N, C-alpha and C positions, 0 to 999 in steps of 0.2 A: 536553283537552276540545275538543269541536267548537264552532263559532260559534253565536251566537244566531240560529237560522234562522227563527223565527216571523215572520210578516208583520203589520204593517210593521216593517222593520228599525229598531232604535233609532238615534237620531242619534249618541249616544256609545256606541260598542261597542268594548270592549277587544280583541275578537277580530279586528276589521276596521279597522286603521289605514289611513287614506286614502293616506298616502305614508310608508313606513317606510325611506326612503333612509338609508344609513349616511353617515358623514362629517360634516364641519362644516356646520351648518345656518344659513342666512341667516334672520334674524328681523327683523320690524318690530314695534316696541312702540308701542302707542297708549295714551296716558295715562301717559307716562314719568315725570312728576314727582309722581304720586300714590303711594299706599302700595304697590300691586301693581307699578307700574312701577319704583320705586326698588329694590324687593327683587329684581325680575327682572334689573335691571342688575347688582346685586351678584352674582347667580348667574352671569351671563354673564362678568363680569370675572374671576371665579374659575375659569372654564372656557373659556379662549380657544381651546382646541383643539376644543371641541364646538359653539360658537355664535359667530356674527358678526352684530352688529346693523347693518342697512343704513339704517334710518330711524327717527325718533322723532316722536311728536306729543304735544302738551300743550294745555291750554286757553289758556295765555298769562299766567297770573298769577305764574309763577316762572321768568322768562326767564333769570335768572342760573344757576339749577340746570340748566335745559334746555341752555344753552350749555356748561356744564361736562360734562354727560353726552355731548353731541355730540363734544366734543374727546376725552374718555376713550375713546369707542367708535369714533371716526373714521367717523362715519356719512356717508352721501351726501346725505341730505335731512333737514330738520327742518320741522315744521308746527305752526302755532298756530291755534286756532279764532278768536281775537280779532285782527282785522286791525290794531287800534290798538296791539297789542303788538309789531308788527314793528320800529319804530325802536329800542325798548329791546332787542329781541332782537339786532338788527344790532350794537348797541353792545357787548352782552355777548359776542357771538361774536368781535368784533374784539379784545376784551380777552383772550379765551381763546386765540385762534389767532395773534394778532400778524400777521406777514406771510405766514403759511401760507394755502393755499387753504381757503376756508370752504365748508360744505355749502350746497346749494340751499335756499332758504326758500319754503315754501308757506304761505298764510294764508287764513283764511275758514272758514265753517261746513262746507265740503265738503273741506277739506284732509286731514283724517284719513281720509275715505272714499277719496280719491285714493291715499293711501299704502297703504291696506288692499288695493288691487288691484295694487300695484307688485310687480315680480318678487322673490320670496322663497320660502322653504319654509313658514314658519309666521308667522301674524299673532297676536300677543298683544293681545287687546282688553281693556285695563284701564281703559277710560273708565267713569266713573260716570254712571248714568242712562240713560234711553231714547234720548238722542242717540247712543248707541252702535249703534243699529239699522242705520243706513245703512252704516257701516263693516263691520258683521257681514255684511250681505248682499253687499257688494262683495267681501269676502275669499272668501266661499263661491262667488260667481259666477266669480271669477278662478281657482278651483281650489286655493286655499291651504288648508293645514291651519290650523284656527282654534282657538287656545288661548283659551277663553272665560272671562274673569273678569267680563264685563259681563252679568250675568244678566238685566238688564232688557230687553236687546235680544231675547233669546229669549222672555221672558214676554210682552212687548207685541206681538211680531211672530211668535208661534208658527207659524201656518200658512205664513207667508212664509219663515221660516227652514227649516222642515221641507220646503218645496217645493224649496229650493235645495240643501240639504246632502246629500252622499252619505254612505252608512253609514260611520261611523268618521272622518269629516272633522272633527268637533268633538271636542276634548279639553277637558273641564271643568276649570276652575282653582279654583272655590270649594272650600274644604277638604272640605265635606260631599260634594260631587259627585265630587271626585277620589277620595274614600274609597270611594264606591259603585262608581265606575268600576273601581277596583282589585279590590274584593271580587267584583264580577261576573265577573271573569276566571276565577274558580274553578269556574264552572258554566255551563250553557246557560240561555237565557232561560226555557225551559220548566221549569227547576228552581227558579225564583225564586218564593217564596211571599210575601215581604214586603220592602220597603225600610224601614229604620229610620233616620230622620234625627235626629241628636243636636242639642240646643240647650243652650247654657251656662245658659240661664235669665236671662241678663242681670244687671244690678245689683239687680233687684227680685224675684228668686225667693223665693217664700214669702209675699209681701205680698198682702193682700186688695185687691179693687177699691176699697174705701173708702180704704185707705192709699195706693193709687196716685194718688188724686185730689189728694194734697198733694205730689206729686213736683215737684222743681225742675229747671231745665235743668242745673244743676251735678250733681245726683244722676244724671240720665239719661246724662250724658257720662262718668260714672265706671264704665266697663266693667271687670269683675273679671278678665278674661282677655286680651282682644284690644285692640290699639292700632289704631284705625280712624278714618276721618273722621267729622265730626259727624253727617251724615245717616245713614250706616250704623250708627253707634253708637246713635242714637235708634231706628232700625229694629230693632236687636237688643234694646233695652229694651222695646219694645212687642211684640216677636216678629213684627212685620210681615216682617222679614227672613226668618224661618223659614217664614212663609206663602209668600213668593216662592220660597223654595227647594223647597217642596213642589210648586208649579206647575212649577218648572224640572225637578225629578226626573221628574215625569209626562211632560214633553215630551221629555226626553233619552232616557229608557229605556222609554217606552210601557208603563208600569205603571199600572193604574187607581188613582184617588185613594183608594179604600177599602183598598188594599194598600200605602199609604205612611203610615207612622206617625211621630210625633214624640215623642221621649223627652228629658227634661231630664237633662243630664250636666254638673254644674258645673265639673268639672276640665278639660273640653275636651281630654281625652287621646284618647278614641275619637271619630273624626270622623264616622262613620256605620257602619251595619251592613247586611248582607244576610242575611235568613233564607231558607233553602232548604227544599224540600219534604220532605227527610228529617229535618227538625228541627234541622239544623246552622245555626249563625249565625256568619258571618265578619265580624270587625270590623277596621277599619284604624285603627291607633293610632300617634301620634307626639306629642311635646311640641308645644304650640301654636306654630306657626311657619309662615307662609305660603310660605316658600321651598320646602318640600316639594311642595305642590300645584303651584306654579309650575314646578318641575322636571319634574313629570309632564306638564304641558301642553306644555312645550318639547321634552322628550326622548323621550316614549313612542314605541315600546315599550322603549326603553333607559332604564336608571336612571342618574341623575347622581350620581356618588360624593360622599358627604358634603354633599349639598345642604342638609340641615338637621340639627339636633342629634337624637341618638337618646336613648332612655331609659337611665338608669343603674340597672340591675336589682339593684345591690348595696344600693340605698336603698329603704326601705319607703315605700309610697304606698297611698292609698285611692282607689278609683274608685267613684263613686256614680251611681245612676240613679233618676229620679223620674218619675211620670206628669205630663203637662202639665195645668196648671190652666186649663181652657178658659173658666171664668167670669171669672177675673181677666185672662186674655189671650185675647180672642176673635179675634185677628187670623188665627190659623192656620185656624180654621173658616171665616172669611170668605174667605180665599184659596182654600180648597177649593171653596167655592160659586162664586167668580169663575172658577176654572179649569174647572169643569164647564160654566159658561155659554159660555166660549170667546169667539170673535169679538173685539170691541173691549173686552169687560169687563175683561180683565187690564190693558189700557192705561189704562182709567179708574181702576182700583184703584191702579195704580202712580203715575199723575200726581196723583191726589187726595192720595195719601199724601205725595208730595214737597212739595206745597203746605202740607199740614197740619203736617208736620215743620218747615218754615220758619216757620210761624206760631207753633209751640211754641217754637222756638229764639229767636224775637224777643219772646217773652213775651206773645203775643196769643191763645194757645190753651192750655187746661189739658192735662196729659199724657193723661188718659183720653179726652179729646175727640178725640184724633188718630184712633184707630180708629173711634170713634162717627161722626165726620164722614165718614170714608172710606166707612163702611157706608151712610150716608145718600146719598152721591153715587152709589155703586154701585146702590143700590135705585132711585134716581130715573132712572138711565140705563136700567134695565130689561134685558130679554133682547135681546142683539145679534142682528142678522139676517144678518151677513156670513158666518158659518161659514167654510168652506174657501175662499171667494172673497174673503177679506180682502185689501185693498190698502194700500199705504203711506199713501195719502191718507186712508183710513178711520182708520188709527191716529192720524195727526196731528190729524185733525178731532176724534176722540174725546178725545185728550189736551188739546187746546185747550179744549174744552167742560168737561172734568173739572177742569182747573186753575181756570178762571173760577168754576165752581160751588163748588168747595172754598173759594176765597177769599171768596166771598159768604157761605157758611155759617160760616166761621171768624170773619168780621167780625161777623156776627149773634150768634154765641156769645160773642164778646168784649164786645159791648154788654150782653147779658143777664147776663154775669158781673159787670159793674160796677153793674148796676141794683140 
C-alpha cells in the first residue's frame, strides 16, 4: 500500500517513520518510575541487543527505584523534577553503585526537557500531565523520534506540536492509538471511513447518572481491567480519558471528529479499530498489557519478539461491544466540543479536570461533579482566539486560570453539598 498522501500529513503515520535506522537504539525514558516507564525498562532489559537507555527522568518521589533503574541500565544521566530530592538521590545512587562511577544528575523543572533534547534515537515521554509539553517540544525540535505516552502534551499544545513534528516522527504509545497506528498501515488515508476507539467502560459501565452520584473514591479506583495511577484511573471511570483520546486521535491522524467513534468493549481485548471505505474493519487485539504498545513506540517499524503475551486461541472467550451512554458519561461529548474549539480550550479542559479529580480524590467533590465542573470552566472560558498562533505562554496562562477557577467552583460545590 502507498503512504497516506493527503494534506496535511498525519503526525503519526505508519507509512512514514522519521528514522527507521536498524541496529540497537539509544533511548531516553522520561517518567521512568511510573507505570509506562517501569514497563518500558522491563522491555529494554529483556532485549539488550535492541535497545540501550542513555538517560532517565522522574518526578523525584521514588529515588530508590530511580537509582536501581540507573544501575541496571548503566545510564549516563538521571534527572529529577524536584530539586529537594537530589540529596536522597545521591544517597540512593551511592548505595547502588558503591565505588563505581555514578551518572550525572540533573534537577529542576527543566531537567526532563534537557534530557529530551539529548543525543539518542527515541525519547519515550511517559510523564503524566501537561508538564510533559516542554519535553515533547524539545524532543521534536531536536529531531528525535518521539514515543508519546504523554497524551496531555499533544492535547494542550496541539498546534505547537503539529508545527514542529515531521510526518512519522511521533509514534503513539497509548494502547488505543498504537492500535489505530497499526491498523492504518493496511490502507491509505483516503481509504479511511472511520476511527473506532474502544473504551472498557470503567468500573461503572451500565450505571445511571443517579447511581453515579453515590460513587466513592474506592469505587472509582477499582478499575476492572487496567492497573494505572489514581488520576488516570479516575479519568477512565468518568471517561474523560476517552475524551482526551478522541482529541488525540484527531490530532495524530487528521480525521474529523464526526468520523471518530467511541464504543464500549469491557474485555479490553480489541484496543481500537479502523473502518475503511470498502466496509472492512481492521481491529488490533492483544490481551491487556501496555508492553505491546510500548514496544511499538520503541521499535517501529520493527516488531519486538515476545514483547507482550498473546491470546491462547485454544480457550473460549467472549468479546462484547456496547454503544456509549452519553447521558451518564458526558465527558466524550464535552471533549469533542473542546477539540473543535481548539486554541487553549483543550488546555483548560485538561487542567480543570486534573484539579477536579484531585478534589474528588480528597473527598471535596462528588464523582458526577467532576465532569460538570469541568464543563462549567470550559463554558466560562469561552471560544479561544489563539487558533494556529498558539504560544506556550498562552497554554500556561490558560492552565493557570482553569486550575484556579476549577478550585473555586469545587470549593463552592463542597459548601453547597454540606448545606
